N, C-alpha and C positions, 0 to 999 in steps of 0.2 A: 547687670547688663551682659556680662560674659556668659551667664547661664542661658540667656535668651538667644545669643548669637552662636552658641556651640552647635545646635542642630543645623543651622544654616551653613556653618563652616564645613561640617562633615558632608553635607549634601553637595557643596561646591567642590570639595576635594574629590568626590566621586564623579563629578561632571565630565572630566576629560575621558575617563574610562567609558562612560555611557555614550559619549559622542563617538568614540572610537568603535564601540560595538555597533552603533547605528550606521556609521560609515561602512563598516564591513557588510552589514545586512543590505545596504543600498547597493554596494558593489556586486554582491552575489545576485541581487535581483536584476541588475543591469545585464550581467552575464547570462542569466536565465532568459531574459527577454530577447537578447540577441540570438541565442540558440533557437528559441521558438520562432523568431522571424526567419531564420535560415531554413528551418524545417517547413514553415508555411510556403516559402518560395519554392522549395524542392517539390512539395505536393502540388502546387499550382502548375509548375512546369511539367511534371509527370502526367497530371490529369489532362492538361492541354494537349500533350503529345498523344496520349491514348485516344482522346476524342478526335483529333485530326486523323489518326490512323484508321479509326473506325469509320469516319466520314469518307475518307478516300476509298476504303474497301467497299462501302455501300455504293458510292458513285461508280466505281469500276464494275461492280456486280450488275447494277442496273444498266450500264452501258453495254456490257456483254450480253445481257438478256435481250436487250432491244436489237442488237446486231444479229443475234441468232434468229430472231423472228423475221427480220427482213431478208436475211440471207437464205431462208428456206426455199427449196425448189418450188417454182410456181405449179399450182395444181392445174392439170389439163382441163380445158373447158369441156363440160359435159354436153352430150348431144341434146338438142332440144326435145322436149317431151311433146309428143303428138297424141292428141286424144281424138279418136274417131267416134263420132256420135251417129248411131244408126238413124236412118231417116224415119220420120214419123209415118204411121200407116196412111194418113191422109195425103201426104206428099207423094207416096208411092203410087196411088191410084190416079192421080191427075196425069193427063198425057203431055 
């Protein structure tokens, strides 16, 4: 009976060390996940700020372009075009 239990006893003796290694791996994984979460938050905030700055720049550029168009000096009215049509020969003969 002792010969059959010997492999089980050695496996159980190594169990605390295996649990400790697993706990260390889980702890390292948790730290890595927290770092990745912080990095993602930084990227989201940075990207949001860049998009907001770009949007404001486009809005101000379009607003200024529209202001320049309306602020241009008005064009002076052109004189009317008069077209003189020579009288037809039949109208010139009638008294």
